[in-house]
N, C-alpha and C positions, 0 to 999 in steps of 0.2 A: 343686374337691374330687374325690378319687378315688371311684369307685363303691364300692370295697371298704370305705370308712369312712363313707359318707353315710347318715344316717337322715332321712327326710322325714316330717313329721307333717302330716296333712291334717285340717281341720275348723275349729272355732270358736276365736276369741280374743275375750275380753270383759273388762269391768271388774267385779270382785267388790267389794261394799261389805260389810265385815266389822265387826260391832259391837266397840267398844273394851272393852266389858264383857260377859263371857259369862253364860249362864244366864238371859237376858232375851228377851222377845219383840221383834220388830222395832219395834213401837209403843213399847215401854218403853226401848229402847236409847238412851242419851244422845247417842251419836255413833258414826260409822262411819269405819273406815280404808279408804281407796281402795287396791285392790290389783289388779294385772293377773292375769288368769286365763283359763280355758278349757282343758279337759283336753288336747287335742292340742298347744296352745301350751306348756302346762306341761311336757309330755314333751320337746318340742324344746329348751326352756331347760334342763331337767334334764340332758339328754345333753351339751349344750354346757358347762354348768357343771362337769360331771365330766371335761371335757377332750376330749369327742367332737366329731364334725362333724354338724351338724343343719341342717335347713331347715324352714320352715313355709309351708304353702299354705292360704290362706283369705282371707276378705274382712271388712273393717271399714268403718265409716262414714268419709266424708271430713269428719271433725270433729275436735275437739280430743282426744277420747279415742282415736280411731283413730290419729292421728299420735303420740300418746303411746305406744300399744302398739307401733307400728312402731319407735319409738325404743328401746323396751325390748328388742326383739329384737336390734337393732343393738348395744346396750350389752352384751348377753349373747352376742354373736358367733354369732347364729343367722342363717343365710342367709334374706333376706326378699324375694328376687326373685319369689317366687310369691305375694306378698301383693297383694291388690287393694283399691281404695278405691271405695266407692259414694257418689256425690254426692246420692242421693235417700233413703238410709236411714241410720239412726243405728247407732253401735256398740252392741252388746248390753250390758245391765247385769244384774247379779244381786245381790240383797240376801240375805245369808247370816245365818241365826240360829244362834248357837253355844249348844249346851246345856252344862250344867255339866261333862260329860265330854268336851267338845270336838267332839262329833258335830254335824252340821249339818242345817238345813232351808233350802230355797231359795225365793226369789220372783224371777221373771224378768221383764224388760222387753224383749219382742221382738214388735213388731207391724207389719210384720216388722222384724227387725234385719238389718244388712248381711250377716252371716255366712250367713243363709238364702238370699241372692240370688246366690251364686257360680254362674256358668254354666260348662258344659263347655268352651265356646270360650275361657274365661279361664284354663284350666289351663296351667301350664308343664310340658308333657309331657317336654321334655328333662331337666328337673330330676328328675322322677319316674323316668325311664328309667335314669338313671345312679346311682340310689340302691341301697343294699344292702337297706334295709328301708323299707317304707311303713307308717306307723302311723296308725290312725284309730279313731274311736268310732262311736256310733250316732246322736248328735244331728243330724248332717249328713244323716241319712236321712229326717228327719221331713217335710220339705216341699220342693217344687220351687221353683226349679231346682237347689238345692244337692244334692238326692238324685241327680239325673242326673250332676252334676259328680263326686260321690263315686263312683258306679258307673264313670264314665269313667276316673277316676284309678286305680281298681282294675284296669280292663282294661289300661291302659297299663303298669302295674306287672307284671301277670301275663305279658304278652307279652315283657317285658324280663327276666323271671326274677327279679324283685324279691320278697323275702320279705314276706308280708302279715301284719301284726301288728294285732290287734283287741282293744280294751278297750271293751265296750258303754257303760260309764259311764252307767248308767240314771238318767234324770231324769224321773220319771213326770209331773210337772206340765207338761212341754213336749209330751207326746203327747196326742192326742185322747182316748185311753182306755188302760187297762192292756192290753187285748187287742191294740190297735194297736201298742203298745210291744213286746209279746212277738213279734208277727208281724214287725214291722220289724226288730228285733234279730236274729231268726233267719233273715231273708230272705237275709243274706249270710254266715251262720254257716259253711257248708260250704266257703267259699272261702279261709278264713284258714289260715295255716301255724302261727300262734301266737295263742292266745286267753288273755286274763287276765280273770277275773270275781271279784267279791267273793262272800262267802257269801250276802249278801242277794240279789244278782243271780241266783245259782245257784238259790236257793229260788224266786225269782220266775219263772224260766224253766222249772223242772222240777216245782215243787210238792212236791219231796222234801226230806228232811232234808239241808240244805246241808253238813253236816259228815260226810256219808257218802260212801264211794267210789261207791256206787250212783248217787247224784245226779250226780257228776262224770262217770262213765263213760257215763251216759245221754245226754250231749251230745257225746261223742267222735265224730269223723267220720274217714273214711279218709284225707283229705288233711292232717289235723292232725299237726303234729310235736311240739307242746308245749302242754299245757293247765295253766294256773295258777289256783288258787283262793286268794285272799287272805282272811285271817281277822283283820285288824286287828293288835292287839298280840300275838295268838297266833302270828303268822307266816303261812306259806303252805303249800299242798300242791301237788305237781307230778305230772303224768301224762305219760308218753310211751308209745309202742307197746311198749317193752321193760321199763319199770320205773315205779314210782311211790313217793312218800314225802312227808315233810313236813320243813320247816325252821323251827325255832322263831324267834319274833320277838325284838326287842330292846327292853328296857324303858327308857322315858324319861318325863320330865314333859310330858304332852300338854296343849296349850292350844287347838289348832285342827287338826282332821284334814284341812282343805281341801288338796288337792293331794298327800296322802300316797300314794294309789294311783298317781298320775302319776309321782311321784318313784320309786316302786318300778319302774314300767315303764321309766322312763328309765335307772335303774340297771341293770336287766337287759339292755336293748338295748345299752347302752354296753359291756357285757361280751360280748354275743353277736355284735356286729358284727365283732369281731376274728376270730371263728371261728364261722361259721354252723353248724358241726357240734357245737358245744358241748353241745347237748341230748342227744347220743348217749352222753356220758360222765357217769355219775351223780355221781361225785365232783366233777368240774369244774362241773357244773350246780348242785350244792348250794353250792359256794363262791360262784358267781355270785348265787344266791338269798339267801345270807347278806348279801352286799354290797347287793342290792336291798332287803332288809328294813331294813338300816341307813339307806339313803336315805329310805325312807318314814318311819321312826321320827324322824329328825332334823327332817324337814319339819313334824312335828306340834308342834314346840317353839316355833314362831313363828306369828303371825297372818298369814293370806293364803298363797297358794300359791307364786308365783314368788319373792317376797322370802325365803321360808324354804328354798328348795332348796339342798342342800349342795354343796360342792366335794369333790373326790376325797380330799384329805388329811383333811378332817373325817370322812368316812365310814371311811377306813382307821383313823383313830385310835379311833373308836367300837368297831370290831371288833378293836382291839388288833393291827393289822398294821403299824403304824409306831410307833417309840418316842416317848414324850413329849418327849425331849430334842431331837428334830428339829422340833418345832413352832416356828414363827417367833414372835418376841416383839412385833412391831409390832402395834398395835391395828387390827383390821379386822372386818368382819361375820363372816367365817368364824372368826376367832380368838375372838370373843365367844361364838360357838356352842360352840367347843371348851371354853372355860373353864366355861361354864354346865353342859355335860354332865359335866365333871369334878367340879363341885360336887355334882351330883345323885348321882354315883357314891358320894360320901362320905355324903350325907344319907339315901340310901335311895330307890331308883327307884320311880316310879309307872308302871304300864303305859300305853303309848300307845293312843289310841282307834283 
């Protein structure tokens, strides 16, 4: 892969168990659907499914779930040479409660899980160095030795001139306390070139009204090139050193918001990697964010994260940038998504969560 097109995602990959029926507690759910997940891995697959080049760096257990996740990366054309297998720890599991509006609550099994045990000496530094973007979250900062591996990966990327992309992806139950979570997330804040936060995360970090420019600008730092605040079905706000604004969301029938933010990030990075100065042109940035919003919206129409991530044609069709006459007729996962969205356009759309 050429450096100019490679996006490396660093962090956790795990198994999400998603209830087959929404609106019930974990105890009351009759059954669960097994789905691959983990925010950084979701981003890597999102980029690849959109036609981009991506790689994943992380650790899973030397177990059936770990091998399954590695196979899923291969099936989705994600470079997996940076993946490691731990013979002594299990692959992480997360049980997800789906509320009636598709929003989620999590219960994690990590005591510890393999993703927490990645060591700095296990990093594929060559892979990081030739990337255009290194994307990561904050879960890998929670415990050692993974925290040291995370910081080492950032050091390698910085020395190589790789753009640093950060989505904190707050999961409070995994941190010792809310204060530790806030401190940990902010500990690497000033090193990122691009940061994406949800409105809930912005409120958590600042204590301010998350829908205000004041809250967003209070976390701006001098090294930052682009700050994005996502607002679910309402869309997103963007901030650069020269301008700021918002791009409205796209309405769909939402059943599960798992992975929607990761799809958004993957959609944006897939546009940005072709021209890393895109954030300097507001018109082009807005077009890229419209594309990213569509990626997130489509992902909410299926249960689970990776299974729901869209391909490029599906996204372009949703934002009306390719004619319906060009849609293939053969049945496939992506075609089913297109026809379902087409039906919703006629029936009356419901906002995505």
